[in-house]
N, C-alpha and C positions, 0 to 999 in steps of 0.2 A: 220345550215342545217342538215338534216338527211335523212336516207333511211329506210323505213319500210320493214321488211323482214317477211317471213312466219314462224310461230312457230309451225304450224301443217300442215299436208298434206290435200289437197282438191282442187277440181276444182273451178276455178273462175266463179262465177255466176253473179256478178254485180260489175261494176266500176262506181262510182258516180261522180268522178272528173277526169279531164284530164289536160294536160300541160297548164300552165298559168291561171288555175282556182284558185280563192281565196277560202280558206278553213278555217272555224272556228274551234277552239279547241273543240275536242270531236265529231266532225262530222264523220259519217260513210263514209269511203272512198272505201273500197273493202269488199265484202262479199263472202266467200267461201262456197261451198256445204258442209252441216253439217250433212248428214245422218248418217255417222259413229259415229260422236261425239254425236249426239242425242241418238243413240243406246247405246253407252257407258254410257251416263248419266242415261238412263232408267235402265240399268243393275246395275249401282252403287246404284241407289235409292232402287231397289228391294233387293240388298244385305244388305243395311242398315236396311230395314224393317225386313228382316230375322234375322239379328244380334240383333235387338231390341227385337224381340220375344224370341229368345234364351236366351237373358240376363234376360228377365222377368221370364222365366221358371226357370232359374238357381237361381235367387233370391228367388223365392218361395220354391224351393227344399232346398236351404240352410237354410231358416228360419224354415222349417218343420224339417229338420235334427237337427238343433240346439235345438229346443224344445224337440224333442225325446231324444237327448243326455242329456239334463238337467234333464229329468225324468228317466234317466238311462235305456232307452228302445232301445238305438242305440249305437253300438260300436264307439269308437273314430276314427277308420279307415274310417267308412262310412261318418262321419262328415268331415274328411279331404278331402275325395273325392268330397263331395258337395262344399266345399270351393274352391278346385282346379277348379271345373267346373265353378264356379262363376267367378273366375279370368280369365279363358280362354274366357268366354262369354264377359267380359268387354274388353278384348284385341281384340276380333273379331269385336266388335262394333267400337272401336277406329280405326281399320284398315279400316272398312267400311266407316267411316266418312272421313278418309283421301282419300280413293278412290273416294268418292262422290265429295270432294273438287277438286281433280285432274280432274275429268270428267267435272265439271263446268268450270274449267280454260281452258281445251282443247276446249270446246265449245266456250268460249269467244275468243279464238285465230282465230276463223273463221270470226270474224268481226273486221276488222282493222280500228281503229279510229285515228283521227289526234291528236297527242300529244301536239300540239300547233297551234295557228293560223298562217297561212302563205300562200304561193303560191306553186303550184305543178310545178316542173321543169322537171321531167322525169317520164315516165311510162315504166316499164320493163316487163309487162305481158299483155296478151289480155284475153278477156272473152272466156271461154271454155278451156283455158290451165290449166294444173294441177300445182299447187304451191307445192313445196317441202320445208321442214324445212330449214331455212337459205337462201332461195332464195330471192333476192331483188325484191320488187314488185313496189314500188313507192318512188320517192324522192321529197322533198320539202324544202323550206327555209322560215325563218321568217324575216320580215322587222322591227320588233319591237325593236330588240336589235342588233345594228350594231357596228362594231369596225374598227378602222383604224390601219393598220400595216405600220410602217415606219422604215427605216433603217438609223441609224445615225452613224457618224464616232466614232470609239472606243475611240478617244482622248477626247470626250465630255461626256462620260458616268459618270465619277466621278462628273461632274458638274450637270448632269441631275438627279443624284440620290437624290440631295437636292431638297426640295420643290421649285417649280418655276411655273410661269404661262404658260399655254399651250393653244393654240387656233388652231382650224381647219378651214382653208379657203376653202369654197365651190366653185364650178365652177362659180357660179353667183356672187361671191365676198362677200357673207355673211360669218360671222364667228360664230362658236359655240365653246363652251368649253367642253372638254371631262370630264367624271365623274371620271377619275383616269388614272393610267398608270401602265403597267407591263413591266419591263425590263427583257429580256430573259437572262439567265445565261450563254450564250456562244456567241462567235463571229463567223462571216463568214470569214474563212481564205482567201477566194478568193478576197473579197472586203474590208476586215478589217472594217466591220461595225457590229453593234449589232442591233437586231430588238427590237422595242418598240411597245407594243400594247396599243391602246387608246380606251377604250369603250366610245361610244357616248350616249347621253341621249336617253331614250326610245322614239320610234316613231318619230325619226328625219325625217322631211319632205324632200321630193325631193332627197333622197339618196337611191342608189341601190347598191347591192354587185357588186364589180368589178370596180366601178367608181374611178377616180383619183382625189385626193384632196391634199392640201398642209398642212403641220403641222409646226407651228411656236413655238419654245421653247425660253423662256427668259433665256439666259445664263449669263446675266450681264447688267450693265448700265454704261453710261458715258455721260458727258456733252460736247457738241461740238457747235461751232459757225456755223450757216448755213445762206445762203442767197438764195433768189429765183433766178432761172436761168435767169429770165428776166432782172436782174440787172447786169448781166455779159456781157461785150462786148469784142470780140477778135479782136485785131489789130496786124496783122503779128504775131510776137512772144510774144506780150504783151497781158495780160488780164486785163481789167479795171473793177472795181466794182463801180457802181454809187449808192450813198446814198443821199436820199432827207431828208434834215433837215430844218424845218421852211421854206419850199418853196424854198430852195436853194439846188442845185445839187453840190455834191463834189465828 
């Protein structure tokens, strides 16, 4: 989950999504008033045009000075001045290009788009309010990539670091296999447990953030003799096991 914040100042003009709305990646969520940003962009474009014109004039002057110097009709100092003017014009154009790029980026900040597909969970601003840089505007989460956090006893960590089978039991009894595991490098001193994070397959159905599930780790195997409870009969302090063999009960 994440929260979109304002990266430029502007009045909120449009809010296209509200709490519990599904949003596709790249969709426009909030649009800020962009009069100032548009003016800055126009000013940056004009400055770039001016810098391009000055550079063109400086290039022509340098070529003319170079030809005159080659014919010994111009002193070396004047050629150096023309070359310095050419370098300054190039630097001004580079600064103008950088200013234009910054102006375009500031204009882009007035249109907040969804960084991923998900659901809106909180809206922190209303239409007409002024957003300031760093201010939280809207919060959402994605249901495509979920993970399970489970705390396990610290005594089992050495075993769980070895490859083993892990399954997640859902509330309806279904089981899914996580795509990996991350063991946190520290323990909770209050509970003597260590957290393990289990990422789930993408777009796991019927799972929502905050739900409770069970995680099963295979920490070993052993062979035991079992019998169905229906074969056991309790008589006072005695327990009898009935076994049917060839139609005979023993």
